DRENDO-1510 file (C-alpha; in Angstrom, 1 decimal, always signed):
<recs>
REC; n; res; u; v; w
REC; 1; MET; +116.1; +93.0; +102.8 .
REC; 2; THR; +115.1; +89.5; +102.5 .
REC; 3; ILE; +111.6; +88.2; +103.2 .
REC; 4; SER; +111.0; +84.5; +103.6 .
REC; 5; ASN; +108.1; +82.7; +102.2 .
REC; 6; LEU; +106.6; +82.4; +105.8 .
REC; 7; ASP; +107.1; +86.3; +106.2 .
REC; 8; LYS; +105.2; +86.7; +102.8 .
REC; 9; LYS; +102.3; +84.5; +103.9 .
REC; 10; LEU; +102.1; +86.2; +107.3 .
REC; 11; ILE; +102.1; +89.7; +105.7 .
REC; 12; LYS; +99.4; +88.6; +103.5 .
REC; 13; LEU; +97.2; +87.3; +106.5 .
REC; 14; LEU; +97.9; +90.4; +108.5 .
REC; 15; GLY; +97.0; +92.6; +105.5 .
REC; 16; GLU; +93.6; +90.9; +105.2 .
REC; 17; ASN; +93.0; +91.1; +108.9 .
REC; 18; SER; +95.4; +92.7; +111.3 .
REC; 19; ARG; +93.4; +91.5; +114.2 .
REC; 20; HIS; +94.2; +87.9; +113.6 .
REC; 21; SER; +95.5; +86.4; +117.0 .
REC; 22; ILE; +98.8; +84.7; +117.1 .
REC; 23; SER; +97.0; +81.3; +117.8 .
REC; 24; LYS; +94.9; +81.9; +114.6 .
REC; 25; LEU; +98.0; +82.8; +112.5 .
REC; 26; SER; +100.0; +80.0; +113.8 .
REC; 27; LYS; +97.1; +77.5; +112.7 .
REC; 28; LEU; +96.7; +79.2; +109.3 .
REC; 29; LEU; +100.4; +79.0; +108.7 .
REC; 30; GLY; +101.0; +75.6; +110.2 .
REC; 31; VAL; +103.7; +76.8; +112.6 .
REC; 32; ASN; +103.9; +77.2; +116.4 .
REC; 33; ARG; +102.9; +80.5; +118.1 .
REC; 34; VAL; +106.5; +81.4; +119.1 .
REC; 35; THR; +107.6; +81.3; +115.4 .
REC; 36; VAL; +104.8; +83.6; +114.4 .
REC; 37; GLN; +105.6; +86.0; +117.2 .
REC; 38; ASN; +109.2; +86.1; +116.3 .
REC; 39; HIS; +108.5; +86.7; +112.7 .
REC; 40; ILE; +106.0; +89.5; +113.5 .
REC; 41; ASP; +108.7; +91.0; +115.8 .
REC; 42; SER; +111.4; +90.6; +113.3 .
REC; 43; LEU; +109.3; +92.2; +110.5 .
REC; 44; THR; +108.4; +95.1; +112.8 .
REC; 45; SER; +112.0; +95.7; +114.1 .
REC; 46; ARG; +113.3; +95.7; +110.5 .
REC; 47; GLY; +110.9; +98.2; +109.5 .
REC; 48; ILE; +109.1; +95.9; +107.0 .
REC; 49; ILE; +105.9; +96.1; +109.0 .
REC; 50; GLU; +105.5; +99.8; +110.0 .
REC; 51; GLY; +102.2; +99.5; +111.8 .
REC; 52; PHE; +98.9; +97.8; +112.0 .
REC; 53; THR; +95.7; +99.6; +110.8 .
REC; 54; ILE; +91.9; +99.3; +110.3 .
REC; 55; LYS; +89.8; +99.1; +107.2 .
REC; 56; LEU; +86.6; +101.0; +107.5 .
REC; 57; SER; +83.3; +99.4; +106.3 .
REC; 58; ARG; +82.0; +100.5; +102.9 .
REC; 59; GLU; +79.2; +102.4; +104.6 .
REC; 60; ILE; +81.6; +104.6; +106.4 .
REC; 61; GLU; +83.9; +104.8; +103.5 .
REC; 62; SER; +81.1; +105.8; +101.1 .
REC; 63; SER; +80.1; +108.7; +103.4 .
REC; 64; SER; +83.4; +110.6; +102.3 .
REC; 65; ILE; +84.5; +111.7; +99.0 .
REC; 66; GLU; +87.7; +110.7; +97.4 .
REC; 67; ALA; +89.5; +112.7; +94.6 .
REC; 68; HIS; +92.5; +111.5; +92.5 .
REC; 69; VAL; +94.7; +114.5; +91.4 .
REC; 70; SER; +97.2; +114.2; +88.8 .
REC; 71; VAL; +99.7; +116.8; +89.2 .
REC; 72; SER; +102.4; +118.2; +86.8 .
REC; 73; ILE; +105.5; +119.8; +88.4 .
REC; 74; ASN; +107.1; +122.9; +86.5 .
REC; 75; HIS; +110.6; +121.5; +87.0 .
REC; 76; ARG; +111.8; +118.1; +88.2 .
REC; 77; GLU; +114.0; +119.6; +90.8 .
REC; 78; ASN; +110.9; +121.0; +92.6 .
REC; 79; THR; +109.3; +117.5; +93.1 .
REC; 80; GLY; +110.6; +117.3; +96.8 .
REC; 81; SER; +109.4; +120.7; +97.6 .
REC; 82; VAL; +106.0; +120.1; +96.1 .
REC; 83; ILE; +105.7; +116.9; +98.1 .
REC; 84; ARG; +106.7; +118.6; +101.4 .
REC; 85; GLN; +104.0; +121.2; +100.8 .
REC; 86; LEU; +101.4; +118.8; +100.0 .
REC; 87; ARG; +102.1; +116.4; +102.8 .
REC; 88; LYS; +100.6; +119.3; +105.0 .
REC; 89; LEU; +97.1; +118.8; +103.6 .
REC; 90; ASP; +94.6; +117.6; +106.3 .
REC; 91; ASP; +92.7; +115.6; +103.7 .
REC; 92; LEU; +95.8; +113.8; +102.2 .
REC; 93; LYS; +95.4; +110.1; +101.9 .
REC; 94; ALA; +98.6; +109.3; +99.7 .
REC; 95; ILE; +101.1; +110.9; +97.2 .
REC; 96; TYR; +102.5; +108.8; +94.5 .
REC; 97; LYS; +105.3; +109.6; +91.9 .
REC; 98; ILE; +104.0; +108.3; +88.6 .
REC; 99; SER; +105.2; +108.1; +85.0 .
REC; 100; GLY; +103.4; +109.5; +82.0 .
REC; 101; LYS; +101.9; +113.0; +81.3 .
REC; 102; HIS; +101.9; +113.8; +85.1 .
REC; 103; ASP; +104.6; +113.6; +87.8 .
REC; 104; LEU; +102.4; +112.9; +91.0 .
REC; 105; LEU; +99.1; +111.2; +91.9 .
REC; 106; VAL; +97.6; +112.9; +95.0 .
REC; 107; ILE; +94.8; +111.3; +96.7 .
REC; 108; VAL; +92.5; +113.3; +98.9 .
REC; 109; ARG; +89.6; +112.2; +100.9 .
REC; 110; SER; +87.1; +114.4; +102.8 .
REC; 111; ALA; +83.5; +114.7; +104.1 .
REC; 112; SER; +82.1; +117.1; +101.4 .
REC; 113; THR; +82.6; +118.2; +98.0 .
REC; 114; HIS; +83.2; +121.7; +99.3 .
REC; 115; ASP; +86.2; +120.4; +101.4 .
REC; 116; ILE; +87.5; +118.3; +98.2 .
REC; 117; ASP; +87.3; +121.4; +96.2 .
REC; 118; LYS; +89.3; +123.4; +98.8 .
REC; 119; ALA; +92.0; +120.6; +98.8 .
REC; 120; ILE; +92.2; +120.7; +95.1 .
REC; 121; ASP; +92.5; +124.5; +95.0 .
REC; 122; ILE; +95.4; +124.2; +97.5 .
REC; 123; ILE; +97.1; +121.5; +95.3 .
REC; 124; ARG; +96.6; +123.7; +92.2 .
REC; 125; ASN; +98.2; +126.8; +93.9 .
REC; 126; THR; +101.1; +124.9; +95.5 .
REC; 127; THR; +104.4; +126.5; +94.4 .
REC; 128; GLY; +106.0; +124.3; +91.6 .
REC; 129; VAL; +102.7; +122.9; +90.5 .
REC; 130; SER; +102.0; +123.8; +86.8 .
REC; 131; ASN; +98.8; +121.8; +86.0 .
REC; 132; THR; +96.5; +119.4; +87.7 .
REC; 133; TYR; +93.8; +117.1; +86.5 .
REC; 134; SER; +91.2; +115.8; +89.0 .
REC; 135; THR; +88.9; +112.9; +89.1 .
REC; 136; ILE; +86.3; +112.0; +91.7 .
REC; 137; VAL; +85.7; +108.5; +92.9 .
REC; 138; LEU; +81.9; +107.7; +92.5 .
REC; 139; SER; +82.1; +104.2; +93.9 .
REC; 140; VAL; +84.5; +101.3; +94.7 .
REC; 141; ASP; +83.5; +97.9; +93.1 .
REC; 142; PHE; +86.7; +96.1; +94.2 .
REC; 143; GLU; +89.7; +96.9; +96.3 .
REC; 144; ARG; +92.5; +94.5; +97.5 .
REC; 145; MET; +93.9; +95.6; +100.7 .
REC; 146; SER; +96.9; +93.2; +101.2 .
REC; 147; HIS; +100.1; +93.2; +99.2 .
</recs>
């Protein structure tokens, strides 16, 4: 899939604030509103933009707890099965395939340490998982939301 320079700029602006109006985007990009709308429609229909979302305030985000769980899988062929099982977790935020000592990085977010502990236990006891290593996020000093 090709993405034009205008598309890249548009994606960056929408990543920073998905509530920008078409008029605002057209001014920021230096193109007319119809062009902006056509590019958004094209990016959406091609599946490049899958949706628009919100970013919660630091105050709300800090009221929950996030854990990064590095997961080792006992056999590579079990990766798909493990991912399918983990996708059922209520507190799941993301699953990344990674290189290095572990195979997956699982991000879970919950309201309490008790719930995080339960989620980590579920991950640890998932069929195909041989080992886990968990890290709890204490604070976020910087986070870039756009790509």
